[in-house]
N, C-alpha and C positions, 0 to 999 in steps of 0.2 A: 754508560753502556751503549755499545753499537752492535747488536746482535742482528743477525739476518736469519730469516726462514726461507725454505725453498718456495718459490711461487707455486700456487695450485689453484685450479678453476680459473675463473675469468676475472677480469678487471671491469670496473664500470666505465670509467673514462676512457676515451681512445686516444687521448693526447694530453700534454702539459700546455695549457694556454699561458700567455706571458703573465708574470707577476706584475700587478698594476703599480706597485711600489718600485720596481726595478727599472733602472735607465737602459740597461742592456739585458737583452734575452736572446736565448739561443733558438735557431730554426733548423729544421732537417733540411738537408740538401735535396730538392726534388728530383734531381738527376739520379740520386743513390737511394731513393725510397720506393721505387715503383715495385713494391712488395704487397701481396695479400697480407692484411692486418692479423689474420690467424697464423700466418707464418713466423711473425715476429715474436721474440721472446717476451715473457711478462717480466716486469721489474721485480726483483726480489724485495720482500718486505724488510725494512730496516727499523729497529727500534732505538730510539734516541732519549738520553736522559734529559730531564727537565729539572733544572735546580731552582725553580720558583720557591719562594718563601711564603707563599699563602695557599690555602687549600680552596677557601671560599671567594666566589666572584660575585659581586653586587650587581644586579640588574636594575636598569632604570628605564626600560622600555615600557609605555604604558599600556600596552596591548598583550603582554605576557604576564601570566598569572602567579609569578613568584619573583622574590626579591633576591633571594641567594641561590647559587648554583655551585655544585661541586662536579669537576670533570677530571678523573684520574688520568684521561688520556687526551691528547690533541692529535687531530687526524683520526681517520676510521677506516679499518680494513674492510668493513663491509662494503664498501665501494659502491653505495647507493648514488646512481647517477644524477638524481634530482636534489641531492642533499644541500640545503640552504647553508650549512656550516663550511662549505668547502673554500668559500672566500677568506675565511679566519686563518687558513694555512698561509697565506700571502704575508700575513704579520710577522712569520717566523723565516721568511725569505724563501718559502717554497711555492710551489704551483698549486693552484686548486684542483688540477686535474690529476694525473696518475701519482704525483707527490702525495696528495691528500690521503690517498688510500695505500700507499706504500712506504711512507716515512712518518711513523707514528712516534709521537713524543710522549714519553711516559714519566708521569709524576710519581716516582717511586716513594717519595716521603709524604704523599698525600694523606695517609692515616695518621701519621704523628703530627702534621701540621693541623689537620682536622681537630685532633684531640686538644691540641694547644689552644685553638682558637675558641672551641666549645667551653673549655675550663676557664677562659678569661672572664673576669667580672665586667667586660665591655659587651660581652655576647648576650643579646636579648634573644631568648629562645624563639625560633621562627621556623617555617617550613623550608626546607632545602630541596632543591631540585636536583635529582641525580639521573641523567646528566643533563644539562640544559643546553649542551651543545653536541658533542660526539658521545656516541653510545657506551656506557659504562661497561656493558657485556659483550664488547667485539671479542673476536677469537683468542687474542693474546691474555685476555682476563681468566681464562681458564687455567693458565700456568701461573700468572702473577699473582692473582686474587687480591687486587688493591681494592676492587669495589667491595668485595665481601669484607674485607678489614675495616673499610669506612663504615659500612653498615653495623658491623660489631660495635663500633664506637658510637655511632648514632643510637644503637639499642642501649648501650651502656648509660648514655646520657638521657635516654628517653626523647630525643628531639625529632620531631615528626620529618618525614621525608617522602617526596613523591618520586616516583621512577618511571620514565619512559624507555622503553628497548624494543628491539626488533630481534632479540635472540633468546632462545629457550633456555640459556644458560641461567636465566634469572631463577628458574625453579630449583637450582642447586642450593639456593639461599633461603628456601622456604622455612627453615628453621629460624633463622633471625627476623625474616620478615613476619612470621606468626608472633614471634615475641613482641615486635613493634605494633602489630595489629591489636595485641590485648590492651595496649595503651593509646589506641586511636591515633597512631602515629606513623601510618603509613598507607598509601595507595600505590598500586602498579598499574601503569598503562602499557599494554602491549600493543605495538604499532602493527596492523595487518593491512597491507597494501593491495593483495591479491590472493585468491585461493588457487590460482593457476601456477604449478611448480615451474613450468617452462617460463611463463612471464616473470616470475620471481627471480629467475636465474639471471635474466637479462637485466632487469631493474635493479636490483639490490643483490649482487652475486654472491656475497660471502655472509648473507644472513641465514638464519634458521628457516627451513622449509615452512610453508603455512601450517601443515599438519603438527609440526613440532610446537609451534607457537600456541595452537590451540590447545595442545596436550600441557603446555605450561601454564595456561590460563586454569585448566582444570584443576592441575595440581595445587596452584595457589588457593583458588577457590575453595577447594575442599579442605585447606587447612586454615580457613578462616580469614585469608588476606584479601581486602577489597580489590578486586580487579576490574579494569575497564578496557575498552578497546579504543584506539586511535586510528581512525581511517585517514592515513596520511602518507603522501599525498594524493588528493583526488586529481587525476589527471584526465581530461576531456578526451574521449575517443580511445583512451588506453585502458583505464580501469573503472571509470565513473559507473559503467553498467553493473558493475559488481557490488555496489553499495548495499542493496538489500541482502544478497547472499552473505557477504562478509558479516553484516550485522547479526544476522539470524545465526550463522555458525558460531561467533563470539558468545552469543547469549546462551547457546546450547552448551557452550563450554564453560560457562560461569561468570561470564563478564556481566556486571550489572549497571554499567554507564558507559557512554560513548562520546567521542569527539571526532572531529574532522579538520583537516587544513587543506585548502586549495593549493595547488602547485605553486611554488615560488621559485623564481629564477634569477636571483640577485647577481649582478656582475658577471663573474666568469662562469656562473653555472648555465647561463643562457647558450653561449656558444658550445659549451659541453654537452647539453641537452639536445641542441640542433644537430650536432654531429652524431650523437647516439640515435636519434630518430632515423636519420639518413641511412645508418648503418643496419639498423634492425627493422624499421618500418618505412621504407622509403616510398612505399605506396599510399601512405596516409599522413606523411610528414606534413606537408602544406595544410592539411585539414586540422592536424592537432595545433600546429602553431596559430592558425587563424582563429580557432575556438579559444586559445589561451588569450589571444589579443581581445577577444569579446569580453573576457573577464577582467582584463586589466586596462580598460580605457584606450585600446588600441596599441598598447605596447606589450611587450613579452613580461615586463615586470613593472609592479606598481609598490614602491617602498613606503608609501603612506602608512602610519600607524592605523590599525583598525581594518582597513579594506585589504591590506597585504595578505592577511589569514583567511580571508573568505571571498574576496573577488567582489565584482559589483556588475550590475546590469541584469538583463532577464535571464541569461545563462546561469548566473551565479544564484538567483532566486529559484531556479528550477532544480539546481543542485541542492539547495538548502531544503526545499520541499520534499525532494525525494529521500533526503536524509532523515528528516523529521518524521515522515510517514513510516519509513523503514524501522527507525528506532520505536515508535509506538507499537508497531506489529510485533517486533521482537521483545518488548518488555524492557527496553533500555532507557535509564534515565539520561537527561543530557548533562549533568553534572555528577561528579563523585562525591563521596562522603566529606565532611569537613574535618580536618585533621586538628589535633589539639596539642598545645604546649603545657596543658595543666599538669602533666606528670613529669615535666623536664627537672632533672636533677643535676646539679653541677658536681663534676667529679674533678678532683685534683689530678694533675697530669703524672704524678709519680704514684698513683694508687693502684697500678697495674692493670692487666686486662681482665674484663668482666667475663669474657667467655673462657 
């Protein structure tokens, strides 16, 4: 499939950096690009078919709390400028910049493949992260419903799932999530980066507004679905001062636990973020970058397992203390409920849909 949708709103990235795996890359002619960025057309979103033969991906990173992930989409139209997953698009021959948010690769067969893998005698029930890389509730999910169909299958098998999303669309699936919750088989983490709708538009242009995410938390919590808040990423001198307010607002909306991740700038994400700062916050660009270096041993990125999520040094310790104090004041735990595989039931591939 090669569908296109009209561009609307903003993009996060301002350009397409070279693909690190490509020997040749294109660059704009500087004599022909002396235009205001706002006058240039946005790329139309394209949706490309993924012919993968597996739905589940195994993770072996020691500092990530899951072994299996399910990603119905590769690339993400949310366009978050800071997204650590942007470099994964380079494996597909695309750029981590505008390509990542405008060329979305769709796994149309993800639900069928998931059913086959869960039905296999080789599958040992385990928590599945949805999505471990890109958001399963990005805008096209409203039409394609691949994430919902995958959740239906997980509910049929009663296989536990952990969800992280920045989109209020997750509340659409409250019926399935409530069914999973009855078997201690789901937790939803809603990522909340800022309460400022204007900053949200710049940071993560096609995500749900903060108010809509809080409303989604409330809907899920009232239905008995365990909900947490993920303050991610924490960006020095951009949103770090909001940590107490973010946690208090989430707790008031029904969140019961919280997590955070310090900004990561792997590979092509660093120049994309630097350009974004220069475009939107030129007055504080160097201050932000220098504070990031304080967290990352003098570099813009530190890929070492463990430290990459939390940073190091006095600045990292200050942020951790602020987060801990704010969680205690809001009544939020530092970890979510333990999910169970006790109710897992193997279903044959030809038994039909449960829902």
